[in-house]
C-alpha positions in Angstrom: 0.1 0.0 0.0 1.1 3.6 -0.9 1.0 6.1 1.6 1.1 9.8 0.2 3.6 12.3 2.0 2.1 14.2 4.8 1.6 18.0 5.1 3.8 20.1 6.8 2.8 23.7 7.8 2.0 26.2 4.9 1.9 23.2 2.4 -1.0 23.7 -0.2 -4.7 21.7 -0.2 -5.8 21.9 -3.7 -9.7 22.0 -3.7 -11.7 20.5 -6.8 -15.2 20.1 -7.9 -15.3 16.5 -9.5 -19.1 16.0 -8.7 -21.2 19.4 -7.7 -20.1 23.0 -7.6 -20.5 24.9 -4.4 -21.6 28.1 -6.1 -25.0 28.2 -3.8 -23.0 27.9 -0.5 -20.1 30.4 -1.2 -20.5 31.9 2.4 -19.8 27.8 3.6 -17.1 27.5 1.2 -15.2 30.9 2.1 -15.7 29.8 5.9 -14.1 26.5 5.1 -11.2 27.8 3.4 -10.6 30.3 5.9 -10.4 27.4 8.6 -8.2 25.5 6.7 -5.7 28.4 6.2 -6.2 29.5 10.0 -4.9 25.5 10.6 -1.7 26.3 8.8 -2.4 25.3 5.2 -2.8 27.1 1.9 -5.4 26.7 -0.5 -5.4 26.3 -4.3 -9.0 26.5 -5.9 -9.8 25.1 -9.6 -11.7 27.0 -11.9 -15.1 25.2 -11.3 -15.4 25.3 -7.5 -17.6 28.1 -7.2 -19.8 27.4 -10.0 -23.6 26.4 -9.2 -25.1 23.1 -10.5 -25.2 19.4 -9.8 -22.1 19.2 -12.2 -19.7 21.8 -11.8 -18.7 21.7 -15.2 -18.6 19.1 -18.0 -17.2 15.8 -17.1 -14.1 16.2 -19.1 -13.3 19.2 -17.7 -13.8 18.1 -14.0 -11.2 15.2 -14.7 -9.0 18.0 -16.2 -9.2 20.0 -13.0 -8.5 16.5 -10.7 -5.3 16.4 -13.1 -4.1 20.0 -12.6 -3.8 19.5 -9.3 -2.4 16.1 -9.6 0.5 17.3 -11.5 1.0 21.1 -9.7 4.3 20.5 -7.7 2.8 23.2 -5.3 -0.3 20.9 -4.2 0.3 18.5 -1.5 -3.2 17.1 -1.1 -6.5 17.2 -3.0 -9.8 18.0 -1.4 -13.1 17.4 -3.2 -15.3 20.6 -2.3 -18.4 18.8 -2.1 -20.8 15.7 -3.1 -23.1 15.2 -5.6 -24.6 12.7 -8.1 -22.7 12.5 -11.2 -19.1 11.9 -10.6 -19.5 8.5 -12.2 -19.4 10.1 -15.5 -15.9 11.4 -14.8 -14.3 8.1 -14.2 -13.6 7.7 -18.2 -11.6 10.8 -18.2 -9.5 10.5 -15.0 -5.8 9.9 -15.8 -4.9 7.2 -13.4 -1.2 6.8 -14.6 -0.6 10.7 -13.4 -2.2 9.9 -10.0 0.0 6.5 -9.8 3.1 8.7 -10.8 2.2 11.6 -8.2 0.6 10.0 -5.3 -1.3 12.6 -2.9 -3.7 12.3 -0.3 -7.1 12.3 -1.6 -9.8 13.6 0.5 -13.7 13.9 0.2 -16.8 12.0 1.1 -20.1 11.0 -0.6 -19.9 11.2 -4.0 -16.3 11.5 -4.2 -16.0 7.7 -3.4 -16.1 7.3 -7.1 -12.3 8.9 -6.8 -11.2 7.6 -3.8 -12.5 3.8 -3.8 -11.1 3.5 -7.3 -7.6 4.9 -6.8 -7.1 2.7 -3.5 -8.4 -0.4 -5.1 -6.9 0.2 -8.4 -3.6 1.7 -7.4 -3.1 0.7 -4.2 -2.6 4.5 -3.0 -4.5 5.3 0.6 -7.1 7.7 0.7 -9.0 9.3 3.2 -12.8 9.6 3.6 -14.8 11.9 5.9 -14.7 15.6 5.0 -15.2 17.6 1.7 -13.1 20.6 1.3 -16.2 23.0 1.3 -17.4 21.3 4.6 -14.9 22.7 7.3 -16.6 25.8 8.8 -14.4 28.0 11.1 -15.8 26.0 14.1 -13.6 23.1 13.9 -15.0 20.2 16.1 -13.0 17.4 17.1 -13.7 15.4 13.9 -12.8 18.3 11.4 -9.7 19.0 13.5 -8.5 14.9 13.4 -9.1 15.2 10.0 -6.7 18.0 9.2 -4.5 16.4 12.0 -4.2 13.3 9.7 -3.2 15.0 6.9 0.0 16.1 8.9 0.6 12.5 10.1 -1.0 12.7 13.6 -2.8 9.4 13.3 -4.4 9.2 16.8 -7.1 7.0 17.6 -10.8 8.3 17.2 -13.3 7.4 19.7 -17.2 7.6 19.6 -18.8 10.8 20.0 -21.5 11.7 22.5 -24.2 13.6 20.3 -24.8 13.9 16.5 -26.9 16.0 14.3 -29.3 15.0 11.4 -27.9 15.1 7.9 -31.0 17.8 7.5 -29.9 19.9 9.9 -26.3 20.2 8.3 -28.0 21.0 5.0 -29.7 24.0 6.4 -26.4 25.0 8.0 -27.7 24.4 11.5 -25.5 23.2 14.2 -27.6 21.1 16.6 -26.0 18.3 18.1 -28.8 16.8 20.3 -29.1 13.2 19.4 -27.5 10.4 21.3 -24.8 8.5 19.7 -25.0 4.8 20.4 -23.5 2.1 18.2 -25.3 -0.8 17.9 -23.9 -4.7 17.6 -24.8 -7.8 18.9 -21.7 -8.5 20.2 -18.5 -6.9 21.6 -16.2 -6.2 18.6 -12.3 -6.1 18.4 -11.1 -7.0 15.1 -8.3 -5.7 12.9 -8.0 -5.8 9.0 -7.3 -3.5 5.9 -10.0 -1.0 5.3 -12.0 -0.3 2.5 -15.4 1.3 1.6 -16.8 4.8 1.2 -20.5 5.8 0.1 -22.8 2.8 -0.4 -24.9 3.9 -3.3 -21.6 5.1 -5.1 -19.9 1.7 -4.8 -22.9 -0.2 -5.7 -22.9 1.5 -9.1 -19.1 1.2 -9.5 -19.1 -2.7 -9.0 -19.3 -4.6 -12.4 -17.6 -1.6 -14.5 -14.1 -1.5 -15.9 -13.4 0.5 -12.8 -14.3 -2.2 -10.5 -10.8 -3.5 -9.1 -12.5 -4.5 -5.6 -11.9 -8.4 -6.2 -8.3 -7.6 -7.2 -8.0 -5.6 -3.7 -9.6 -8.1 -1.5 -7.4 -10.9 -3.0 -4.4 -9.1 -2.6 -4.8 -8.4 0.8 -6.9 -11.3 2.0 -4.0 -12.2 4.5 -4.5 -9.0 6.5 -8.3 -9.5 6.3 -10.9 -7.1 5.3 -12.9 -4.4 7.3 -15.8 -2.7 5.1 -17.3 0.8 6.1 -20.4 1.7 4.5 -21.8 5.1 4.4 -25.4 5.0 3.4 -27.1 8.3 1.9 -30.7 7.6 1.2 -31.1 3.8 0.3 -34.3 2.2 1.8 -33.6 -0.7 4.2 -34.8 -3.3 1.7 -32.3 -1.9 -0.9 -29.8 -1.6 1.9 -30.5 -5.2 2.6 -30.4 -6.5 -1.0 -27.3 -4.5 -1.7 -25.4 -6.3 1.3 -26.5 -9.7 -0.3 -25.0 -8.6 -3.8 -21.8 -8.0 -2.2 -22.1 -11.2 -0.3 -22.8 -13.0 -3.6 -20.2 -11.4 -5.1 -17.6 -12.9 -2.9 -16.8 -9.2 -1.2 -17.3 -10.3 2.4 -15.0 -13.7 2.0 -12.1 -12.6 4.1 -14.0 -9.7 5.9 -13.2 -9.5 9.4 -16.0 -7.0 10.3 -18.7 -4.4 8.8 -18.9 -0.9 9.9 -22.1 0.8 9.1 -22.9 4.9 9.6 -26.1 6.2 10.6 -28.6 6.6 7.4 -28.8 10.4 6.3 -32.3 9.9 4.6 -33.7 6.7 6.3 -36.7 5.2 4.5 -37.8 1.9 6.5 -40.7 0.0 4.3 -41.2 -2.2 7.4 -41.1 -1.3 10.9 -40.0 -4.9 11.6 -37.2 -4.7 9.3 -35.1 -1.6 9.8 -31.3 -1.3 8.9 -30.0 -2.9 12.0 -32.2 -6.1 11.1 -31.3 -6.0 7.6 -27.7 -6.0 8.3 -28.1 -8.8 11.0 -29.8 -11.0 8.3 -27.5 -10.4 5.5 -24.4 -10.5 7.4 -25.2 -13.1 10.0 -22.1 -14.2 12.0 -19.9 -11.5 10.5 -19.2 -9.0 13.0 -20.9 -5.7 12.2 -21.6 -2.5 13.8 -24.6 -0.3 12.6 -25.2 3.6 13.6 -21.4 4.4 13.7 -19.9 7.9 13.3 -19.3 7.5 9.8 -20.4 9.8 6.5 -23.2 12.2 6.2 -24.5 12.7 9.7 -22.0 14.7 11.9 -19.7 14.4 13.5 -17.8 12.0 11.2 -14.6 9.9 11.7 -12.0 10.0 9.2 -11.5 6.6 7.6 -8.3 5.6 5.6 -9.1 3.6 2.9 -6.0 1.2 2.3 -4.8 1.5 5.9 -4.9 -1.5 8.6 -7.7 -0.5 10.9 -8.5 -1.8 14.3 -12.2 -1.4 15.4 -13.3 -1.8 19.0 -16.8 -1.8 20.6 -18.5 -2.4 23.6 -21.7 -1.3 25.4 -22.9 1.2 22.6 -19.2 2.9 22.2 -16.1 2.4 20.4 -12.9 3.2 18.6 -11.1 3.2 15.4 -7.2 3.2 15.0 -4.9 2.7 12.0 -1.6 1.5 11.2 -0.2 2.5 7.9 1.7 -0.8 6.7 
């Protein structure tokens, strides 16, 4: 596994928009950039970051702007400004050879899974899932600080939080951390393996395409054992169950040590007797799995290092994640 160089003070984070633009949330973007600079990093934006729309620009242009940052010797890490729905369109135009020859930390969450997941499984380059470049804001809480700390090599243990806020609050820029965090698992968990995952809706669409290197990755690192994590945006409980079965039937859980599942941003439970937790129990059976974790769209969210060795611990509704970069 290739781990890009960590950042030093005054190093530059390049921000691009491979999915949606951030033109309708410029105040949040400017506040996030100020927060990043206050933390000690410089920022360089690509042309389409401040555009409005579900697509910041055309597919080829979005890939070109990623490539510009990859090739820019003054840029030390690359962050996707926000999520969206259409980054899958960009994959045919990404220059993976340039990324391979110029490994840099790639950061993002949600739709940027298209980039992070593919780079890690195809190129064996570690990537960081957890925060987008436009989502830091000046009130840097523990999860955002840890994300930026990870960029400078301070890979500390992350412990479960006490309170969280719904994704809808985040959408409205309301900061209300009023819901109790409680991880859910049938049994205590203490497992170690190589971590891979991202937004489940995105990974589902990559599977079976020419950009699907999942099986090669799993086979290469089978001796380490695999820990999967899934950030679920709005997949219904039935669709979630069927997707887990799809992955199971595809052999994705063959070497699996544990599955980590975040809180669902927009839950849809068709049958109260078959919610997301019951769906995970039925699909995964004896594979250790934890639901309602601090992963993904609801905040605060942990930083997940795709490709790294991860240890996950759970007991009595709480837990922790730690990483070794080997």
